[in-house]
C-alpha positions as YAML, in Angstrom:
chain: A
units: angstrom
residues:
- id: 1
  name: MET
  ca: [130.06, 81.84, 103.94]
- id: 2
  name: THR
  ca: [132.24, 84.94, 103.73]
- id: 3
  name: LYS
  ca: [133.52, 87.41, 106.27]
- id: 4
  name: TYR
  ca: [133.76, 90.07, 103.58]
- id: 5
  name: VAL
  ca: [131.08, 92.55, 102.56]
- id: 6
  name: ALA
  ca: [130.87, 93.97, 99.05]
- id: 7
  name: LYS
  ca: [131.51, 97.69, 98.83]
- id: 8
  name: LYS
  ca: [128.84, 99.49, 96.81]
- id: 9
  name: PRO
  ca: [129.61, 102.34, 94.42]
- id: 10
  name: ASP
  ca: [127.86, 105.68, 94.87]
- id: 11
  name: SER
  ca: [125.78, 107.45, 92.22]
- id: 12
  name: ASN
  ca: [129.01, 108.41, 90.40]
- id: 13
  name: ASN
  ca: [130.23, 104.79, 90.42]
- id: 14
  name: PHE
  ca: [132.87, 105.70, 92.98]
- id: 15
  name: ILE
  ca: [133.76, 103.29, 95.79]
- id: 16
  name: ALA
  ca: [135.19, 104.90, 98.91]
- id: 17
  name: TYR
  ca: [138.03, 102.80, 100.30]
- id: 18
  name: THR
  ca: [139.49, 103.46, 103.71]
- id: 19
  name: ARG
  ca: [143.03, 104.57, 104.34]
- id: 20
  name: GLU
  ca: [143.91, 101.07, 105.55]
- id: 21
  name: GLU
  ca: [142.36, 99.44, 102.47]
- id: 22
  name: ASN
  ca: [144.33, 101.72, 100.17]
- id: 23
  name: GLU
  ca: [147.47, 100.90, 102.13]
- id: 24
  name: THR
  ca: [146.75, 97.19, 101.73]
- id: 25
  name: TRP
  ca: [146.51, 97.67, 97.96]
- id: 26
  name: LYS
  ca: [149.83, 99.54, 98.01]
- id: 27
  name: ILE
  ca: [151.55, 96.71, 99.90]
- id: 28
  name: LEU
  ca: [150.10, 93.98, 97.67]
- id: 29
  name: LEU
  ca: [150.92, 95.78, 94.43]
- id: 30
  name: ALA
  ca: [154.51, 96.64, 95.33]
- id: 31
  name: ARG
  ca: [155.20, 93.09, 96.48]
- id: 32
  name: GLN
  ca: [153.56, 91.31, 93.57]
- id: 33
  name: LEU
  ca: [155.12, 93.51, 90.88]
- id: 34
  name: LYS
  ca: [158.55, 92.27, 91.93]
- id: 35
  name: ILE
  ca: [157.41, 88.64, 91.93]
- id: 36
  name: VAL
  ca: [155.72, 88.60, 88.51]
- id: 37
  name: GLU
  ca: [158.27, 90.61, 86.52]
- id: 38
  name: SER
  ca: [160.37, 87.54, 85.65]
- id: 39
  name: ARG
  ca: [157.58, 84.95, 85.74]
- id: 40
  name: ALA
  ca: [154.51, 86.43, 84.06]
- id: 41
  name: SER
  ca: [153.81, 86.13, 80.35]
- id: 42
  name: ARG
  ca: [154.79, 89.02, 78.09]
- id: 43
  name: GLU
  ca: [151.11, 89.61, 77.33]
- id: 44
  name: PHE
  ca: [150.33, 90.05, 81.03]
- id: 45
  name: LEU
  ca: [153.23, 92.43, 81.57]
- id: 46
  name: ASP
  ca: [152.24, 94.46, 78.49]
- id: 47
  name: GLY
  ca: [148.68, 94.68, 79.80]
- id: 48
  name: LEU
  ca: [149.89, 95.72, 83.23]
- id: 49
  name: GLY
  ca: [151.87, 98.51, 81.63]
- id: 50
  name: ALA
  ca: [148.88, 99.62, 79.58]
- id: 51
  name: LEU
  ca: [146.59, 99.80, 82.60]
- id: 52
  name: GLN
  ca: [148.96, 101.90, 84.71]
- id: 53
  name: MET
  ca: [147.12, 101.04, 87.91]
- id: 54
  name: PRO
  ca: [147.72, 103.50, 90.76]
- id: 55
  name: SER
  ca: [150.25, 102.37, 93.32]
- id: 56
  name: ASP
  ca: [148.86, 104.29, 96.30]
- id: 57
  name: ARG
  ca: [145.14, 103.45, 96.21]
- id: 58
  name: VAL
  ca: [142.66, 100.83, 95.09]
- id: 59
  name: PRO
  ca: [141.77, 101.60, 91.47]
- id: 60
  name: GLN
  ca: [138.24, 102.53, 90.54]
- id: 61
  name: CYS
  ca: [136.47, 100.59, 87.78]
- id: 62
  name: GLY
  ca: [136.57, 103.75, 85.68]
- id: 63
  name: ASP
  ca: [140.39, 103.73, 85.83]
- id: 64
  name: ILE
  ca: [140.44, 100.23, 84.37]
- id: 65
  name: ASN
  ca: [137.56, 100.66, 81.93]
- id: 66
  name: ARG
  ca: [139.05, 103.64, 80.13]
- id: 67
  name: VAL
  ca: [141.87, 101.39, 78.95]
- id: 68
  name: LEU
  ca: [139.92, 98.16, 78.43]
- id: 69
  name: ASN
  ca: [137.14, 99.89, 76.44]
- id: 70
  name: ARG
  ca: [139.73, 101.38, 74.11]
- id: 71
  name: LEU
  ca: [141.83, 98.24, 73.58]
- id: 72
  name: THR
  ca: [139.33, 95.37, 73.54]
- id: 73
  name: GLY
  ca: [135.85, 96.74, 74.23]
- id: 74
  name: TRP
  ca: [135.74, 95.07, 77.65]
- id: 75
  name: SER
  ca: [134.81, 96.58, 81.00]
- id: 76
  name: VAL
  ca: [134.92, 95.52, 84.62]
- id: 77
  name: GLU
  ca: [131.92, 95.84, 86.92]
- id: 78
  name: PRO
  ca: [131.69, 95.46, 90.72]
- id: 79
  name: VAL
  ca: [129.44, 92.63, 91.90]
- id: 80
  name: PRO
  ca: [128.42, 91.12, 95.25]
- id: 81
  name: ALA
  ca: [130.79, 88.53, 96.69]
- id: 82
  name: LEU
  ca: [128.71, 85.68, 95.23]
- id: 83
  name: ILE
  ca: [126.82, 85.67, 91.93]
- id: 84
  name: SER
  ca: [125.08, 82.87, 90.08]
- id: 85
  name: GLN
  ca: [126.79, 81.03, 87.23]
- id: 86
  name: ASP
  ca: [124.22, 82.35, 84.78]
- id: 87
  name: ILE
  ca: [124.94, 85.95, 85.73]
- id: 88
  name: PHE
  ca: [128.66, 85.25, 85.55]
- id: 89
  name: PHE
  ca: [128.46, 83.70, 82.09]
- id: 90
  name: ASN
  ca: [126.10, 86.39, 80.83]
- id: 91
  name: MET
  ca: [128.52, 89.12, 81.89]
- id: 92
  name: LEU
  ca: [131.41, 87.42, 80.10]
- id: 93
  name: ALA
  ca: [129.27, 86.97, 76.98]
- id: 94
  name: ASN
  ca: [128.73, 90.73, 77.02]
- id: 95
  name: ARG
  ca: [132.43, 91.53, 77.48]
- id: 96
  name: THR
  ca: [132.03, 92.52, 81.12]
- id: 97
  name: PHE
  ca: [134.25, 91.03, 83.80]
- id: 98
  name: PRO
  ca: [132.60, 90.71, 87.25]
- id: 99
  name: ALA
  ca: [134.85, 91.90, 90.05]
- id: 100
  name: ALA
  ca: [134.59, 91.62, 93.82]
- id: 101
  name: SER
  ca: [134.77, 95.09, 95.32]
- id: 102
  name: PHE
  ca: [136.30, 94.32, 98.73]
- id: 103
  name: ILE
  ca: [140.00, 93.98, 99.52]
- id: 104
  name: ARG
  ca: [141.48, 91.42, 101.88]
- id: 105
  name: ILE
  ca: [142.29, 92.18, 105.50]
- id: 106
  name: ARG
  ca: [145.92, 92.31, 106.68]
- id: 107
  name: GLU
  ca: [145.60, 88.95, 108.45]
- id: 108
  name: GLU
  ca: [144.95, 87.35, 105.06]
- id: 109
  name: LEU
  ca: [147.50, 89.33, 103.09]
- id: 110
  name: ASP
  ca: [149.21, 86.25, 101.71]
- id: 111
  name: TYR
  ca: [146.20, 84.05, 101.00]
- id: 112
  name: LEU
  ca: [142.42, 84.08, 101.06]
- id: 113
  name: GLN
  ca: [140.03, 81.51, 99.64]
- id: 114
  name: GLU
  ca: [137.77, 83.95, 97.78]
- id: 115
  name: PRO
  ca: [138.68, 86.49, 95.11]
- id: 116
  name: ASP
  ca: [139.09, 90.10, 96.21]
- id: 117
  name: ILE
  ca: [139.63, 93.22, 94.14]
- id: 118
  name: PHE
  ca: [143.38, 92.71, 94.04]
- id: 119
  name: HIS
  ca: [142.88, 89.28, 92.50]
- id: 120
  name: GLU
  ca: [140.37, 90.69, 90.00]
- id: 121
  name: PHE
  ca: [142.20, 93.87, 88.96]
- id: 122
  name: PHE
  ca: [145.82, 92.77, 89.18]
- id: 123
  name: GLY
  ca: [145.36, 89.10, 88.31]
- id: 124
  name: HIS
  ca: [142.82, 89.31, 85.50]
- id: 125
  name: CYS
  ca: [142.48, 92.79, 84.02]
- id: 126
  name: PRO
  ca: [145.93, 93.01, 82.39]
- id: 127
  name: MET
  ca: [145.11, 89.99, 80.21]
- id: 128
  name: LEU
  ca: [141.82, 91.59, 79.17]
- id: 129
  name: THR
  ca: [143.85, 94.13, 77.19]
- id: 130
  name: ASN
  ca: [144.85, 91.32, 74.80]
- id: 131
  name: PRO
  ca: [142.41, 90.83, 71.87]
- id: 132
  name: ALA
  ca: [142.89, 87.05, 71.50]
- id: 133
  name: TYR
  ca: [142.38, 86.45, 75.23]
- id: 134
  name: ALA
  ca: [139.43, 88.86, 75.37]
- id: 135
  name: ASP
  ca: [137.72, 87.23, 72.39]
- id: 136
  name: PHE
  ca: [138.14, 83.77, 73.87]
- id: 137
  name: LEU
  ca: [136.58, 84.87, 77.15]
- id: 138
  name: GLU
  ca: [133.56, 86.29, 75.33]
- id: 139
  name: ALA
  ca: [133.16, 83.11, 73.28]
- id: 140
  name: TYR
  ca: [133.49, 81.03, 76.45]
- id: 141
  name: GLY
  ca: [130.70, 82.99, 78.14]
- id: 142
  name: LYS
  ca: [128.40, 82.60, 75.15]
- id: 143
  name: SER
  ca: [129.04, 78.87, 74.98]
- id: 144
  name: ALA
  ca: [128.43, 78.39, 78.69]
- id: 145
  name: LEU
  ca: [125.04, 80.12, 78.45]
- id: 146
  name: LYS
  ca: [123.94, 77.44, 75.97]
- id: 147
  name: ALA
  ca: [124.98, 74.60, 78.27]
- id: 148
  name: ASP
  ca: [122.87, 72.76, 80.82]
- id: 149
  name: GLU
  ca: [123.89, 72.70, 84.47]
- id: 150
  name: ARG
  ca: [125.97, 69.54, 84.12]
- id: 151
  name: ALA
  ca: [127.93, 70.89, 81.15]
- id: 152
  name: GLN
  ca: [128.39, 74.25, 82.89]
- id: 153
  name: ARG
  ca: [129.99, 72.46, 85.82]
- id: 154
  name: LEU
  ca: [132.58, 70.96, 83.49]
- id: 155
  name: LEU
  ca: [133.08, 74.22, 81.61]
- id: 156
  name: ALA
  ca: [133.98, 75.80, 84.95]
- id: 157
  name: ARG
  ca: [137.00, 73.48, 84.93]
- id: 158
  name: LEU
  ca: [138.06, 74.87, 81.58]
- id: 159
  name: PHE
  ca: [137.94, 78.39, 83.03]
- id: 160
  name: TRP
  ca: [139.94, 77.21, 86.04]
- id: 161
  name: PHE
  ca: [142.76, 75.64, 84.05]
- id: 162
  name: THR
  ca: [143.07, 78.56, 81.61]
- id: 163
  name: ILE
  ca: [141.85, 81.93, 82.89]
- id: 164
  name: GLU
  ca: [142.65, 81.21, 86.54]
- id: 165
  name: PHE
  ca: [145.63, 78.82, 86.47]
- id: 166
  name: GLY
  ca: [146.95, 78.74, 82.93]
- id: 167
  name: LEU
  ca: [150.62, 78.63, 81.94]
- id: 168
  name: MET
  ca: [152.36, 79.31, 78.62]
- id: 169
  name: ARG
  ca: [155.52, 77.71, 77.29]
- id: 170
  name: ASP
  ca: [157.74, 79.61, 74.87]
- id: 171
  name: SER
  ca: [159.91, 78.26, 72.06]
- id: 172
  name: GLN
  ca: [162.82, 77.80, 74.48]
- id: 173
  name: GLY
  ca: [160.68, 75.65, 76.77]
- id: 174
  name: ARG
  ca: [160.40, 78.32, 79.47]
- id: 175
  name: PHE
  ca: [157.13, 78.47, 81.40]
- id: 176
  name: THR
  ca: [155.41, 81.79, 82.05]
- id: 177
  name: ILE
  ca: [152.06, 82.59, 83.64]
- id: 178
  name: TYR
  ca: [148.89, 84.10, 82.26]
- id: 179
  name: GLY
  ca: [146.36, 82.76, 84.80]
- id: 180
  name: GLY
  ca: [145.03, 85.37, 87.20]
- id: 181
  name: GLY
  ca: [144.67, 82.98, 90.11]
- id: 182
  name: ILE
  ca: [148.40, 82.39, 90.02]
- id: 183
  name: LEU
  ca: [149.53, 85.94, 89.27]
- id: 184
  name: SER
  ca: [147.68, 87.44, 92.23]
- id: 185
  name: SER
  ca: [149.24, 84.91, 94.62]
- id: 186
  name: LYS
  ca: [152.60, 85.55, 96.28]
- id: 187
  name: GLU
  ca: [153.35, 81.86, 96.83]
- id: 188
  name: GLU
  ca: [151.84, 80.26, 93.75]
- id: 189
  name: THR
  ca: [153.49, 82.62, 91.25]
- id: 190
  name: VAL
  ca: [156.88, 81.20, 92.21]
- id: 191
  name: TYR
  ca: [155.65, 77.65, 92.74]
- id: 192
  name: ALA
  ca: [153.82, 77.34, 89.41]
- id: 193
  name: VAL
  ca: [156.90, 77.88, 87.24]
- id: 194
  name: GLU
  ca: [159.84, 76.97, 89.49]
- id: 195
  name: SER
  ca: [158.80, 74.09, 91.74]
- id: 196
  name: ASP
  ca: [159.46, 70.52, 90.66]
- id: 197
  name: VAL
  ca: [156.37, 69.31, 92.57]
- id: 198
  name: PRO
  ca: [153.41, 70.05, 90.25]
- id: 199
  name: ALA
  ca: [152.73, 68.37, 86.93]
- id: 200
  name: ARG
  ca: [152.68, 70.61, 83.85]
- id: 201
  name: LEU
  ca: [150.87, 69.14, 80.87]
- id: 202
  name: PRO
  ca: [150.26, 70.37, 77.32]
- id: 203
  name: PHE
  ca: [146.82, 71.92, 77.14]
- id: 204
  name: ASP
  ca: [144.12, 69.48, 76.07]
- id: 205
  name: ALA
  ca: [140.56, 70.75, 76.47]
- id: 206
  name: SER
  ca: [139.08, 67.24, 76.66]
- id: 207
  name: VAL
  ca: [141.40, 66.41, 79.59]
- id: 208
  name: CYS
  ca: [140.81, 69.75, 81.34]
- id: 209
  name: LEU
  ca: [137.06, 69.20, 81.21]
- id: 210
  name: ARG
  ca: [137.48, 65.82, 82.92]
- id: 211
  name: THR
  ca: [139.93, 66.99, 85.60]
- id: 212
  name: PRO
  ca: [138.53, 67.95, 89.03]
- id: 213
  name: TYR
  ca: [140.20, 70.75, 90.99]
- id: 214
  name: ARG
  ca: [140.21, 72.20, 94.47]
- id: 215
  name: TYR
  ca: [140.26, 75.93, 95.09]
- id: 216
  name: ASP
  ca: [141.68, 75.72, 98.62]
- id: 217
  name: ILE
  ca: [145.10, 74.22, 97.86]
- id: 218
  name: ILE
  ca: [148.19, 75.03, 95.84]
- id: 219
  name: GLN
  ca: [147.51, 73.38, 92.50]
- id: 220
  name: PRO
  ca: [149.09, 69.98, 91.81]
- id: 221
  name: LEU
  ca: [148.56, 70.31, 88.06]
- id: 222
  name: TYR
  ca: [148.82, 73.04, 85.43]
- id: 223
  name: PHE
  ca: [148.09, 72.98, 81.70]
- id: 224
  name: TYR
  ca: [150.19, 75.08, 79.37]
- id: 225
  name: ILE
  ca: [149.47, 76.59, 75.97]
- id: 226
  name: ASN
  ca: [152.06, 77.73, 73.44]
- id: 227
  name: SER
  ca: [150.44, 81.09, 72.71]
- id: 228
  name: LEU
  ca: [147.18, 82.93, 73.19]
- id: 229
  name: ASP
  ca: [146.27, 81.88, 69.66]
- id: 230
  name: ASP
  ca: [145.57, 78.47, 71.22]
- id: 231
  name: LEU
  ca: [142.86, 80.05, 73.38]
- id: 232
  name: TYR
  ca: [141.46, 82.02, 70.47]
- id: 233
  name: ALA
  ca: [141.16, 78.83, 68.42]
- id: 234
  name: LEU
  ca: [139.50, 77.06, 71.35]
- id: 235
  name: GLY
  ca: [136.83, 79.74, 71.50]
- id: 236
  name: ALA
  ca: [135.72, 78.84, 67.97]
- id: 237
  name: LYS
  ca: [135.02, 75.22, 68.92]
- id: 238
  name: ASP
  ca: [131.77, 73.74, 70.20]
- id: 239
  name: LEU
  ca: [132.61, 73.87, 73.90]
- id: 240
  name: VAL
  ca: [129.20, 72.61, 74.94]
- id: 241
  name: LYS
  ca: [129.57, 69.49, 72.84]
- id: 242
  name: MET
  ca: [133.06, 68.96, 74.22]
- id: 243
  name: ALA
  ca: [131.70, 69.21, 77.77]
- id: 244
  name: GLU
  ca: [128.92, 66.74, 77.01]
- id: 245
  name: LEU
  ca: [131.44, 64.24, 75.61]
- id: 246
  name: ALA
  ca: [133.68, 64.72, 78.64]
- id: 247
  name: ASN
  ca: [130.76, 63.97, 80.92]
- id: 248
  name: VAL
  ca: [130.21, 60.66, 79.13]
- id: 249
  name: GLU
  ca: [133.90, 59.75, 79.36]
- id: 250
  name: GLY
  ca: [134.07, 60.53, 83.07]
- id: 251
  name: ASP
  ca: [136.63, 62.20, 85.31]
- id: 252
  name: VAL
  ca: [140.33, 61.46, 85.36]
- id: 253
  name: GLU
  ca: [142.20, 60.85, 88.60]
- id: 254
  name: PRO
  ca: [142.56, 64.30, 90.18]
- id: 255
  name: GLY
  ca: [145.87, 63.76, 92.00]
- id: 256
  name: PHE
  ca: [144.58, 64.97, 95.36]
- id: 257
  name: ASN
  ca: [142.06, 64.00, 98.02]
- id: 258
  name: ILE
  ca: [138.60, 65.32, 97.22]
- id: 259
  name: CYS
  ca: [137.05, 66.86, 100.32]
...
């Protein structure tokens, strides 16, 4: 259940946000820009610069799409708070990123359990300006559409440990962030790359597919890639077959209590 209601665009695809909602965006953006500048991947920061999101109001999809269409052929589209997996995968397969249209209330400024428009636009859209990342996400969506329900459940883990909570490690061994679930979070952006608590493992798709996760906690485990070329190469593989094999092998120990 959700306390939030999706905001619907008018006939001109314009969503009217209130003064308080625009102020919430302003607060979130100013705060998070300072946090990510030394912790986000170069690709994310480049994409953020390309998008030039307004600092004083919630962006409209048209603001984002003018840049994404030109750079990678992607677009972002507002959706209800909850959509089916098939709709989600179909949108990705057609280079369209589904985005919640509401923004969090002030009482949940630091954390909320469901994605809002700040998470979608700030956390995910900058990476969609990168061709390798964008091509992987399309390939992922197409693969997931071919999978049965059981394989789709495991492929959701792959999305979680890359698109939502992925790290990169550069040639000097420094960790940076490309996952939107981290980059839109005040606490987890710092924790993911600086805390000595979580495990950080080299990315291995077969392990990711077998690793459960929880969405309501700070993550105990992150997988890191060396470059976005790793994701691009992953998109060319038979992800459905990999998920089917992972299902046969069974889950690994998750490292947390499963509720």
